[in-house]
Backbone bond lengths (Angstrom), bond angles and torsions (degrees), N, CA, C in turn:
res aa  C-N    CA-C-N  psi(-1)  N-CA   C-N-CA  omega(-1)  CA-C   N-CA-C  phi
1 X - - - 1.461 - - 1.526 109.59 -
2 X 1.307 115.29 145.87 1.461 121.24 -179.22 1.531 110.37 -74.78
3 X 1.316 115.14 144.77 1.460 119.69 175.62 1.523 109.24 -82.92
4 X 1.324 116.50 163.84 1.458 120.48 179.45 1.534 111.91 -58.45
5 X 1.351 120.35 -43.95 1.470 119.21 176.34 1.533 112.94 -60.48
6 X 1.333 117.85 -35.92 1.465 120.65 177.80 1.525 111.21 -66.29
7 X 1.324 116.34 -41.95 1.467 120.96 178.48 1.522 109.68 -62.85
8 X 1.321 117.08 -45.12 1.466 120.59 179.11 1.519 111.36 -60.46
9 X 1.325 117.85 -37.74 1.468 121.44 179.97 1.528 110.52 -67.02
10 X 1.323 117.44 -41.07 1.474 120.60 177.92 1.525 109.57 -62.30
11 X 1.330 116.99 -44.38 1.464 120.53 179.19 1.521 110.15 -62.81
12 X 1.336 117.74 -42.96 1.459 121.81 -178.77 1.528 110.66 -61.47
13 X 1.330 116.88 -36.84 1.459 120.68 -177.57 1.525 113.30 -83.89
14 X 1.315 117.88 -11.43 1.466 121.18 -178.63 1.523 110.40 -70.62
15 X 1.323 115.78 147.18 1.468 121.32 179.59 1.523 108.90 -100.24
16 X 1.339 115.24 97.20 1.459 119.46 179.50 1.525 111.59 -96.29
17 X 1.330 116.64 12.03 1.469 119.24 176.50 1.534 110.74 -86.43
18 X 1.329 116.93 -12.19 1.469 121.24 177.71 1.524 108.38 -105.92
19 X 1.327 115.78 119.47 1.457 120.13 179.85 1.518 109.74 -160.45
20 X 1.319 115.08 163.89 1.465 122.66 174.37 1.522 107.96 -128.96
21 X 1.314 116.21 131.48 1.461 120.58 176.17 1.526 106.83 -82.79
22 X 1.317 116.79 114.08 1.457 121.93 -177.17 1.526 112.08 -86.09
23 X 1.330 115.47 -31.91 1.461 120.33 -176.94 1.523 107.63 -161.89
24 X 1.328 116.16 146.08 1.467 119.38 174.84 1.516 109.17 -150.90
25 X 1.325 114.27 147.53 1.469 120.76 176.79 1.511 108.10 -139.18
26 X 1.329 114.31 139.56 1.463 121.08 175.28 1.523 107.27 -98.47
27 X 1.325 115.57 121.36 1.459 120.57 -178.95 1.513 107.64 -133.06
28 X 1.330 115.91 118.48 1.460 119.55 -178.46 1.516 110.55 57.89
29 X 1.312 115.88 -123.37 1.467 121.08 -179.63 1.528 111.99 -99.46
30 X 1.319 116.78 15.28 1.470 120.87 -175.17 1.524 112.21 -122.49
31 X 1.325 113.40 160.02 1.458 121.51 169.66 1.521 107.11 -119.90
32 X 1.326 116.24 128.03 1.459 122.35 175.53 1.519 106.49 -105.62
33 X 1.327 117.06 130.52 1.458 120.05 -177.18 1.523 111.03 -135.42
34 X 1.338 114.87 141.18 1.468 122.21 171.15 1.522 105.31 -107.79
35 X 1.322 115.60 118.05 1.462 121.59 -169.74 1.523 109.91 -126.13
36 X 1.339 115.09 139.85 1.466 120.71 175.77 1.521 109.51 -103.77
37 X 1.328 115.77 123.57 1.463 123.33 174.96 1.528 107.24 -110.41
38 X 1.345 118.86 105.31 1.470 120.51 -176.72 1.528 113.66 -59.13
39 X 1.331 118.13 -27.63 1.469 120.98 -177.82 1.529 112.69 -80.71
40 X 1.316 117.80 -13.37 1.465 120.70 -179.77 1.523 109.52 -84.90
41 X 1.313 116.38 141.11 1.462 119.26 -175.02 1.527 113.77 -101.53
42 X 1.330 118.57 -26.11 1.461 117.70 -178.16 1.526 110.59 -82.10
43 X 1.328 115.10 146.75 1.476 122.00 -177.65 1.528 112.32 51.34
44 X 1.320 116.63 36.85 1.467 122.56 179.97 1.531 112.43 55.36
45 X 1.320 116.32 25.82 1.465 120.76 176.33 1.521 114.51 82.11
46 X 1.323 118.33 8.56 1.461 121.16 -178.66 1.530 109.70 -89.79
47 X 1.331 116.30 135.05 1.467 122.77 177.43 1.525 108.29 -129.83
48 X 1.324 116.53 141.86 1.462 121.75 171.25 1.522 106.45 -112.82
49 X 1.327 115.32 118.11 1.457 122.30 -174.49 1.520 110.66 -124.28
50 X 1.325 115.64 148.15 1.461 121.97 174.33 1.524 107.25 -120.46
51 X 1.326 116.16 128.63 1.461 122.52 178.47 1.513 110.03 -119.15
52 X 1.312 115.99 147.42 1.459 121.01 169.81 1.523 106.65 -74.21
53 X 1.328 116.60 126.25 1.462 120.59 179.98 1.515 112.36 72.79
54 X 1.330 115.23 -147.52 1.471 122.25 -177.95 1.525 111.41 -74.93
55 X 1.321 115.41 162.38 1.463 119.80 173.34 1.525 109.44 -69.55
56 X 1.320 117.59 143.48 1.464 119.36 175.82 1.530 110.47 -72.06
57 X 1.318 116.26 167.27 1.466 120.99 178.44 1.523 110.73 -63.69
58 X 1.315 116.94 -45.61 1.461 122.18 176.28 1.520 107.46 -108.63
59 X 1.321 117.13 118.77 1.459 121.37 -174.23 1.532 109.58 -102.42
60 X 1.315 115.62 94.37 1.463 122.19 174.33 1.521 106.41 -92.32
61 X 1.331 118.71 127.97 1.462 120.23 -175.87 1.532 115.17 -75.58
62 X 1.316 117.04 -4.03 1.466 120.40 -176.37 1.515 112.19 -91.56
63 X 1.316 115.04 150.86 1.460 121.08 174.96 1.528 107.12 -76.80
64 X 1.330 116.17 128.88 1.458 120.76 -174.24 1.522 109.63 -156.94
65 X 1.309 116.32 149.90 1.465 120.15 178.04 1.526 112.05 -90.92
66 X 1.340 118.67 -8.07 1.470 122.24 -176.26 1.522 113.08 -83.81
67 X 1.321 117.85 -19.12 1.464 121.81 -177.99 1.513 108.93 -148.78
68 X 1.330 116.53 173.38 1.463 120.38 178.16 1.523 108.69 -66.67
69 X 1.306 114.80 119.67 1.459 121.49 -177.65 1.519 110.60 -104.21
70 X 1.328 116.34 159.07 1.459 118.03 172.37 1.526 109.23 -64.26
71 X 1.320 116.29 153.43 1.466 119.61 174.70 1.527 109.81 -91.18
72 X 1.345 116.33 -14.82 1.462 120.92 177.01 1.522 109.76 -160.59
73 X 1.326 114.81 153.46 1.462 122.42 173.52 1.518 107.68 -129.65
74 X 1.334 115.58 147.74 1.459 120.37 -179.22 1.519 109.96 -132.89
75 X 1.324 115.33 155.77 1.462 121.11 176.65 1.531 108.75 -56.55
76 X 1.324 118.52 132.81 1.470 120.68 -176.09 1.533 113.55 -79.21
77 X 1.313 114.31 66.67 1.465 122.42 177.25 1.525 107.47 -129.75
78 X 1.320 115.97 174.54 1.468 119.39 176.64 1.529 110.35 -60.61
79 X 1.335 116.73 -42.76 1.465 119.67 177.39 1.522 110.93 -63.40
80 X 1.327 117.50 -40.36 1.458 120.97 177.93 1.516 111.88 -61.48
81 X 1.335 116.59 -41.33 1.468 120.97 178.01 1.533 110.10 -62.11
82 X 1.330 115.89 -45.27 1.465 119.81 179.81 1.532 111.65 -64.39
83 X 1.332 117.23 -38.34 1.468 120.24 176.95 1.523 110.85 -66.03
84 X 1.338 117.06 -38.78 1.466 120.73 178.41 1.528 110.68 -63.27
85 X 1.323 117.04 -41.97 1.465 120.77 178.14 1.528 110.65 -63.80
86 X 1.329 116.88 -43.11 1.470 120.68 178.64 1.524 110.82 -64.21
87 X 1.319 116.14 -42.56 1.463 120.27 178.33 1.529 110.31 -60.04
88 X 1.330 116.62 -48.74 1.469 120.59 -178.35 1.536 111.22 -60.12
89 X 1.307 116.37 -38.22 1.466 120.24 -179.80 1.529 111.79 -68.52
90 X 1.327 117.05 -25.71 1.456 120.07 -176.00 1.538 114.18 -94.63
91 X 1.315 117.30 -10.97 1.474 120.80 -175.85 1.530 111.39 -71.60
92 X 1.312 115.50 134.98 1.469 122.39 174.37 1.517 107.01 -128.44
93 X 1.321 116.60 121.32 1.452 121.33 179.40 1.524 109.78 -96.29
94 X 1.310 116.59 143.22 1.475 119.40 176.23 1.521 109.12 -75.14
95 X 1.308 115.94 151.19 1.466 121.78 -176.63 1.493 112.92 -72.20
């Protein structure tokens, strides 16, 4: 099994600037997106992400304080997509 430093190094070396938006839905104050990252190896590079508001210009799937991060990630399956839509519909942000 990979150690945490090894995992971090793989993530650091991954190219998340190349992606294709396969599907997106605007629900309430959120955007739910199914995105393909060719450089990612798990789940064939598919990610399901939920963002507050619009999608950022550069969509990095990781949680980070340096850029706009997703507020949630879901397993890239049909059930994951449905859970992401339900989550987005239920989110209420404070003013």
